[in-house]
C-alpha positions in Angstrom: 0.0 0.0 0.0 1.4 3.3 -0.9 2.1 6.2 1.7 -0.7 8.1 0.2 -3.2 5.4 0.3 -2.4 4.4 3.7 -2.8 8.0 4.9 -6.4 7.9 3.4 -7.1 4.6 5.2 -5.7 5.9 8.6 -7.9 9.0 8.2 -11.2 6.9 7.7 -10.6 3.7 8.8 -9.8 1.9 12.1 -6.8 3.9 12.6 -8.9 6.9 12.8 -10.9 5.6 15.6 -8.0 4.9 17.9 -6.7 7.6 20.1 -3.0 8.3 20.1 -1.3 9.3 23.3 -0.3 13.0 23.3 1.4 14.6 26.2 0.7 18.3 27.3 3.9 20.1 27.1 2.7 23.6 28.0 -0.5 25.6 28.8 -1.5 29.2 28.7 -4.5 30.6 30.4 -6.6 32.9 28.1 -9.4 33.8 30.1 -11.0 32.7 33.5 -12.4 29.5 32.0 -10.3 29.1 28.7 -6.9 27.5 28.2 -4.5 27.0 25.3 -2.9 23.5 25.5 0.2 22.6 23.5 0.4 18.7 22.8 3.1 16.6 21.5 3.1 12.9 20.6 4.2 10.7 23.6 7.4 8.7 23.3 6.9 6.1 20.6 3.8 7.7 19.2 3.8 8.7 15.5 2.5 12.4 15.0 -0.7 13.1 13.2 -1.0 13.5 9.5 -0.3 17.0 8.4 -3.2 19.2 9.4 -4.5 22.3 7.9 -6.1 25.6 9.3 -9.7 25.0 10.0 -9.5 21.0 10.6 -10.4 19.7 14.1 -9.3 16.7 16.2 -11.2 14.4 18.6 -9.5 14.7 22.1 -10.0 12.2 24.8 -9.7 12.9 28.5 -9.1 9.3 29.6 -11.9 8.0 32.1 -14.0 11.1 31.2 -14.8 11.3 27.4 -14.0 12.8 24.1 -14.7 15.9 22.2 -14.0 17.7 19.1 -11.5 20.7 19.3 -10.5 22.9 16.3 -6.9 23.1 15.8 -5.6 26.7 16.8 -2.5 26.8 15.1 1.0 25.2 14.9 3.3 25.8 17.9 5.9 28.2 17.3 4.4 29.8 14.1 5.3 33.5 14.2 2.4 34.0 11.9 3.9 37.3 10.5 4.6 38.7 13.9 4.1 42.5 13.7 6.1 45.4 14.9 5.0 47.4 17.8 4.0 50.5 16.1 0.6 52.0 15.2 -2.6 51.8 17.3 -3.9 48.6 19.0 -7.3 47.6 20.1 -8.2 48.6 23.6 -7.5 45.3 25.5 -7.0 44.3 29.2 -3.5 43.3 30.1 -2.8 39.6 29.5 0.0 37.2 30.6 2.8 37.1 28.0 2.6 34.0 25.5 5.7 31.8 25.1 5.2 29.0 22.6 7.1 25.8 22.2 9.5 25.7 19.2 7.9 24.8 15.9 8.7 21.1 15.0 5.8 20.2 12.7 4.4 17.7 15.4 3.0 19.8 18.1 -0.9 20.5 18.2 -2.3 23.5 19.7 -6.0 23.6 21.1 -7.8 26.4 22.7 -10.5 24.9 25.2 -13.3 26.5 27.1 -14.3 24.4 30.2 -18.1 24.0 29.7 -18.7 20.4 30.6 -17.1 17.4 32.3 -14.8 16.6 29.4 -13.5 20.0 28.5 -13.1 20.7 32.3 -11.0 17.7 32.5 -8.8 18.7 29.3 -8.5 22.2 30.7 -7.2 20.8 34.0 -4.5 18.9 32.3 -1.0 20.0 33.3 2.3 19.6 31.7 3.3 15.9 31.6 -0.3 14.6 31.5 -1.6 12.5 28.7 -4.5 13.0 26.4 -5.7 10.8 23.6 -6.1 12.5 20.0 -7.7 11.3 16.8 -7.5 13.1 13.6 -7.1 15.4 12.0 -10.6 15.5 10.4 -12.7 17.5 8.0 -12.2 20.3 5.6 -10.3 23.3 6.5 -10.3 27.0 5.3 -9.7 27.2 1.7 -6.2 28.8 1.8 -5.1 27.7 -1.8 -2.6 30.7 -2.7 -3.7 30.3 -6.4 -7.4 30.7 -5.4 -6.8 33.7 -3.0 -4.2 35.5 -4.8 -5.1 39.3 -4.9 -8.4 38.5 -3.0 -9.6 40.8 -0.1 -10.1 38.8 3.0 -12.6 39.4 5.7 -12.3 37.1 8.9 -15.1 37.4 11.4 -14.8 35.6 14.8 -17.4 35.5 17.6 -16.1 34.4 21.1 -14.3 30.9 20.9 -14.5 31.1 17.1 -11.3 33.0 17.0 -9.5 29.8 17.7 -10.1 28.1 14.4 -9.3 31.4 12.6 -5.9 31.8 14.4 -4.0 29.7 12.1 -5.6 31.2 9.1 -4.6 34.7 10.2 -0.9 33.4 10.9 -0.9 31.8 7.4 -2.1 35.0 5.8 0.3 37.3 7.7 3.1 35.0 6.5 2.2 35.8 2.8 0.7 39.1 3.3 2.0 40.5 -0.2 -0.3 38.0 -1.9 -3.6 39.6 -0.7 -5.4 42.8 -1.0 -7.0 44.3 1.9 -7.4 42.0 5.0 -9.7 42.5 7.9 -10.2 40.7 11.1 -13.4 41.4 13.0 -13.5 40.0 16.6 -16.6 39.9 19.1 -16.7 38.7 22.6 -19.1 38.7 25.5 -16.8 41.0 27.6 -13.4 42.4 27.5 -12.3 39.7 29.9 -13.7 36.9 27.6 -11.5 37.9 24.5 -8.8 35.4 23.5 -5.4 36.0 22.4 -5.0 39.6 23.7 -1.3 39.7 23.0 -1.6 38.6 19.4 -4.7 40.8 18.6 -2.6 43.8 19.9 0.3 42.8 17.8 -1.6 42.2 14.6 -3.1 45.6 15.0 0.0 47.4 15.8 1.6 45.8 12.7 -0.9 47.5 10.3 -0.8 44.7 7.9 -4.3 43.8 8.6 -7.3 45.8 9.9 -8.2 44.7 13.4 -11.6 45.7 14.8 -12.8 44.4 18.2 -16.3 44.7 19.8 -17.7 43.3 23.1 -21.3 42.6 24.0 -21.0 44.2 27.6 -18.2 46.6 28.4 -16.5 47.1 31.9 -15.3 50.4 33.3 -11.8 50.2 31.6 -13.1 49.2 28.2 -12.7 52.1 25.5 -13.5 50.0 22.3 -16.6 49.2 20.5 -19.7 47.8 22.2 -22.1 45.8 20.2 -22.5 42.8 18.0 -19.6 42.0 15.6 -21.7 42.4 12.4 -22.0 46.1 13.3 -18.3 46.5 12.5 -18.6 45.4 8.7 -19.5 48.9 7.5 -16.1 50.1 8.7 -14.2 47.3 6.9 -12.3 47.9 3.7 -13.0 45.5 0.9 -14.2 45.1 -2.7 -17.1 42.7 -2.8 -16.3 41.5 -6.3 -12.9 40.0 -5.1 -13.6 39.3 -1.5 -13.3 35.9 0.4 -14.7 35.7 3.8 -14.2 33.2 6.8 -16.4 33.4 9.8 -16.5 31.1 12.9 -18.6 31.6 16.1 -22.1 31.0 17.2 -24.4 29.9 14.3 -26.7 32.8 14.5 -23.7 35.1 14.3 -22.3 33.3 11.3 -25.6 33.4 9.6 -26.1 37.0 10.0 -22.5 37.7 9.0 -22.9 35.7 5.8 -26.1 37.4 5.1 -24.6 40.9 5.6 -21.6 40.1 3.5 -23.9 38.9 0.6 -26.1 42.0 0.7 -22.8 44.0 0.3 -22.2 42.0 -2.8 -19.9 39.2 -1.8 -20.7 36.0 -3.5 -22.3 33.4 -1.2 -19.9 30.6 -2.3 -17.0 33.0 -1.4 -18.3 33.2 2.4 -17.1 30.2 4.3 -18.6 29.1 7.7 -17.0 26.7 10.3 -19.8 24.6 11.5 -20.1 22.4 14.5 -22.9 19.8 14.8 -22.1 17.1 17.6 -19.1 15.7 15.9 -18.5 12.2 17.3 -16.8 9.5 14.9 -15.1 12.2 12.8 -15.3 9.9 9.9 -18.8 10.3 8.4 -20.3 7.1 9.9 -22.3 7.8 12.9 -24.4 10.5 11.4 -24.5 12.8 14.5 -23.3 15.8 12.7 -25.5 15.5 9.7 -27.0 18.8 8.3 -29.2 17.9 5.4 -27.1 16.0 2.9 -23.9 17.0 4.6 -21.8 15.1 7.1 -20.0 18.0 8.7 -17.1 15.9 10.0 -16.2 15.1 6.5 -17.9 17.8 4.3 -17.1 20.4 6.7 -16.5 21.8 9.4 -15.8 24.5 6.8 -18.2 25.0 4.0 -19.5 27.8 1.8 -22.8 29.8 2.4 -23.8 28.8 -1.1 -24.3 25.2 0.3 -25.0 26.1 3.8 -27.5 29.1 3.3 -30.5 27.1 2.4 -29.8 24.4 5.0 -29.5 27.0 7.9 -32.8 28.6 7.0 -34.7 25.1 7.6 -36.0 25.2 11.3 -34.6 22.5 13.4 -32.5 20.8 10.7 
């Protein structure tokens, strides 16, 4: 069996259903309930197949359970780190981030503690072992030939910034290949925003437009207050050549996509990252089915031309 054929078999066959042991090598607290974990293959464990921005893995807390987690980047990727000039969003101070050296083997996951499994994962300390399956699904369409010269609009709500983070890093590393690039970020409160240090660095560099808003401000917040879609009128882009990525609560993504289409962006050029109870990751169990789509295989990233009619059907 060729290496390519073996890779496909591992992705969808028995090998895809067996968690591989990965050791937590580092953790960084993002908010009061959200952590970024850096995982490396345990001794004797083969690394996962090459992963792409926007894909996900199934992460297993032994004795507790398993959940799908989006990949939040490759450890050590500078992502086109920006110089410290210009104006940054008004963000609360955050602890400095130090990432492990890039080696092509480390996985990065940003996890919010919302139930027993994610609480157990967030509680993992360096040296602890978690099980990992994947990577699964279709990621962001970052083909350089397809995006050459395009304006890019990336819209994140809450934890939805995590799957978009590696896309931002990729775009910044090839910034000269694109037109205008905008990142719009919404959060519940200033204290719930992810990656404070990186948001500020991206904005200071001036290579992309960064706009941040929150639903509810505190006394120290001097930025925007309101829904993230309210930032779109201030965003620079040519609808005829725009490609958009969005990730966050489903209603936020739907309203974002509709607003972009109303501005003249093609529905097929607006890409959403969907989550629908991923379980097996290989399209067998049907728990993530959305109409004709199995989102663990046909997604999680799919375009609004396909998703729009499905999202308009109540309780689908």
